[in-house]
Steps between C-alpha positions, in 0.01 A plus 500: 500500500167653576314193401643272779446767764131556381444109483637474862278787616197334342575166675545666833188694457308180407635330809391786722146496358443125537256446798640316808370151552479336843718197546226286647448329841780474752604155630441453868632253750392343828733313735328326796654296767401303802705322772377156612639314801515175305787333307529604127426144397164498688401836343598382160299187533191726505590774264747329258232321301395740208150372517445531881421870499140461614618276796666804661384820346140590609475754192503193283195262494659240278814439302590218265808444279525326160848341553606520849822689593640458143587842346235579251228359715192722511312580827150599489424724802136544605496811718284503815353832386387339166672450169782303376858588385753260359879493597789324313789354696840626387745331744463263795808407718412276801868510615506879510133499613379751246288527191399793257207531283305763293155595412412310186128591471364809649147574623465877570147464635636263772853641551611856385837405381600456134819319555723378776809273579531373851739291701445311829792386718566335831828573677636424848477786746548541882455124564188497280404606161451800295267487208526782235233552239593759241321636188560731226184611334317757275151639562195368344445775231840593341363802312578849618187580696383174657163474684530496879427122522798429268755754595826482699340517839256225430778270363730568799211439739398177323864353492569603860181347628561171318859471628424628860193274543711196382804564715298597811282199471810281441644622832165437676474141351852417608449630848728809485 
């Protein structure tokens, strides 16, 4: 009878003596929208092509895709600030005017995010359109004490700036 009690006490003591480990980085999200006084089909015509990112987002110098709007297509994105990242198209639905993609190849020197998934959609709203661009992401350095240029704040700013620049310029291009 004393041995099971002693064994349980030893196990409990060992568990309490084990150092705590941090759980890693917290996932973040960004949801940005813009209303545009144009029909959804006209807006989708500009943003619906996975390879057209450079045509409407000033934060992107160039973008090219490997296989059009087919899921699995890779998009090389040359950032206006320098450097390149690569996205991979997960879904593309012209009827629903939406597509989703994920970061396939990071470049922490150019963009301080280690991973993201994103979705862009166009919906009717108030006689025009509402474009929503959402992302779920992790900071560039996923260790416990990241440097300032790869921490949560740097990742949040990079994602927010990319999405906002695109949506604001889209509204400007389409005259809203």
